[in-house]
C-alpha positions, 0 to 999 in steps of 0.5 A: 455510536451516538453523540450526546445531546449536550453542550460540548465539555470543555477539556484539554486537547488529548483528554476528549472522551471519543466513542471511536475506541481501539476495539471499535476500529479493529471489531470485524475489521477487514482488509479488502483487495484485488476484486475480480468480475467474470460471468457476473459474479464478484470475487475479492479478498478479505483479510481479517484482523480477528482471524490472525490476519487470515486471507480469504477469497470471497465470491458473490454469486448472482443470487447475491450470496456471499460465500468464503472460498478459502477453507478454514486452515487455508490462508490466500496470501503470496510472499513473493517480493515479501508484500505479496498481492495477486493470491488468486485467480478465477479459472473458469469454474474453479478457483487458484490460490497461493496458500500462505503456509507453504507458498504453493498453489491450490485448485478448488471449486465449490464442493471440492477441497482445495487440491495442491498443484505445485509442489516447490519446496522453496518455491514461491508463486504469484500474480497467475493469469488463467491459459484456458487454451491449455489448461494452465496458469501463467504465473511468477515464480520466485525460487528460494532455493539454497543451491541456486545461491540466490533468489531466482524470479521467472516467469512460469507456466503451471499445469493444472491437470494435477501433473505438478508440472512447472515449465519456466517461460522467461528468467533472463531478468531480475523481476517480472510481473503482469502476464497478460494473455491475449484473447485467442491465447497466441500472444503473451505480454508482461513487464521486466525489470533489473536492479537496481531499478524499481518497478516505478523507476523502469520497466520493459513491456514485453511481447511474445507468441505462444508455440504449439508446446506453450513456449514463448516465441519472437520475443520483443520489447514493445515499450519502456527502458531506463526512464519509463515505468510501465504498468498493467499490460491488458488486452481489449476484446479486439486484439489490441494491447493497453498499458500505463506509461509515464514517458511523458512525465505521468502515468497515462494510458497507451495502446499498442499493436504490432506496429505502433504505440500511442497515448490514448489520453494525455493528462496531468493526472496518474492512471498508474500506481507503484508496483509494490504488491502484485495484482494492482489494476487501475483500469479494466475493459468493459463491453464495446472496448470501452476502459474503465479507468481509475485516476489520481488528480487534484488531491483525489481519486476518480473514475472515468470511462474512456472510449479509446477510439475517440478518445473521450473520458467521461467521469462518474459523479461518485462520492469516493475519493479513493478508488483502486483495484478496478475490474470490469465484465460487461457493463458492470465494474467493481472497485475498492473505494472509500471516502473521508466519511466512509471506510473501504468498501468493494463497490459495484457499478453499473456503467450505464446507469452510473448508479453503484452498490455497496457489496461489503464494507471493511468495517460494519460498525456504525458511526456518527459522522460527526466525530469525523474530521475531514482532510484539507488538502494543502500545499506548503513551501519547502526546500529550494523553492519547491511546493509539497502536499499534505492533507490536515485533519483538524481535531473534531469532537461534537462532545468537546472543545478546548479551553481558551486559546490553547492550540492542539497537539499535531501528529505528523504522519510519514507514510511508507514505501518511500514511494507510496502515497497517502489516502483520503479514504476514512482511516479510523486510526487517523479519527482515533487521534482527532476526535481526542484533540489531536491534528493529524497531518498526513504528509505526502513528501517528495517522493509520493506517488500521485503527482507526476514523475519528476515529484517522485524523483525529487527523493533520488538520492535524497532520502533522509533529507527531502522527505524529512524537509518536507515533514518539518516544513510541513509542521512549520506551516501549521505552527506559523498559521496559529493552527496547531501548537509548535511545544506539542509536535509529534512524528509517526511513521511506519517502515520507510516512514519509521525512517523518516520519522528516526531521522527527523528526531536524529538530524532535525531538532524541531519535533518533541516526541516520535513514534516508529513503527518498524522503522529503518535505523541503520541503512547499511543492514538495509542494503546488505541484509534485506530480501531481493525485491528492495536489495538495491532500492537504496542505490538510487535513494541514497547511493551504490553500496559499498562505493558510497558507504560514507553516505549511508552511515551519514543518514543512519540514524543509529550512528548520530543518537548523541543528536536525538533530544526527545522521546521515542516509542518504537513498535516491532513485530518480531517475524519482520523480514523486511525491517528485521528486529535488529533494526529497532533493538539497536535504536533501543540500546542507544536510547537506553544508552543515552537516558532518553525517555523510551518505549519498546514493544514487540509483538510475536507472530507480527510480520511487516505491517500488522495484521492482528487486531490485539496488535493494532488496538495495543499499539494504538493505546500504547502510543496514547499512553506515552504521549500522555506522559510525555506531554502531562495530559490525561487521556479520557480512555482507561488504557493499560500502562506501558513501561518508559524507561528514563522518564 
């Protein structure tokens, strides 16, 4: 897209003509994840919005040829924990992946069709590691068999000889993840945790030997406990076990052997992430035992090379501010990276020279970066004398300017999780708004990842309070600085961010409109009728249920709709198992009774998080249309109207 060679047009904020259309955002858009390097060959997963969100494992060989490994009719996606991740494993010359439709493991090579390896009708698999010494996978099994009465998670082995043999290795704990096999095949490490803890609260790192029959022996705990979160165990070629621990308040890299453990580098930076999905990786072991590490510090991601025997950390000079999915092989590393002016991409880095190559971009659309608003990291005062964090995006469009002293409307974004974090990688959905004259404030409220364990724990017992306070105070900070229009304040969020949005609109009288994407409106239902992974999540965020039921009722927006006083638009996938449609439908009924302006859009076939291009386009344009009617402006775009009740 090219800017027009003329002076800027004077138009009200929100009315600016932008080349960043919803169609452009979704055109050939990809969700890139889980890169892997083996023998100089690079793999990754592409989620393709134009193919109904189907996930395809892609390989680039030594001749730089890209090959789709997942054939038509298959979708490399696991639903363990509902959020998935870790859906494929490179197994020597073949590939194993979990197919979305039946959640079973298939094995394939370049010339053969996928071969069914497991046959468990109610089983789901994820997070496999290849055991070449025994020709098997070690992975996670989530068993939904009705006879068990509840979902059972186990650490299992799966034979790759076609016999469809699945052996349970460990099943005493509620959850397992991250199996890691030692280079000589004699030891296995893994993580486990139990309800009500989530993996970013309290995990344990285990180590066991492997006997002649492939079973585990001499199992012992190496690290972890009720006040320590462990992340990503991984072996070095010389048989040392690395892992990430937040025992000192920040996720730092540690090393253990049979008798001791040590922190390799103490730094007030985050070298780990909350395990919302499987297959996450912030570091990898390269040649000569060097460790390629990504970490979050000073508001952005960085990549470094750590010599664990010094220890010394060399930080690469790279143009990226968001980095994850780190893997390495020899003197190369690969990862997913983005910046404020570039969408996420698969990047291959030469560790010797520091030079890098963009292998695959999440969007091949051509952009004029003069339309992009750059994030400004801000810190702002919030409740109890605390400081919180956000990224501010000012309106930006070289073709347009606002009249006189007009201030822009503000969209406050509340991320999901709530133990998540926002990213500074180019998000075209943010630029969709800023290029039309909206300001956007992406808030890392108390409870977000990236600022240490104590910052994460600000949300303990305070969900619906701390996050709401921080979103309100973030907006107030900009209003008081005369940077945005206090009469046109919007809050928007999805999932847990949708709950923050609905809570802010219900329990605070500050925002003038809101948008909830599959947001939680009723906490007791979420505590009693959600999937196993999050079934006890609210114990820490809200309180034990049913003992503290009154707190749940007090913080559920659905029971306090008498306090609502501004318009809301709600978006909902009809196949959402995490936040079922009933949550949004209860809110719709209350809004209808109260006769507040609202819109409700549902999307068949969508689950938790929209994946289809047409859904993403429709929801963005519907949101724009809704705001234009509420705030009385005419967008430059011709968008399909939506039904707004009570307007």
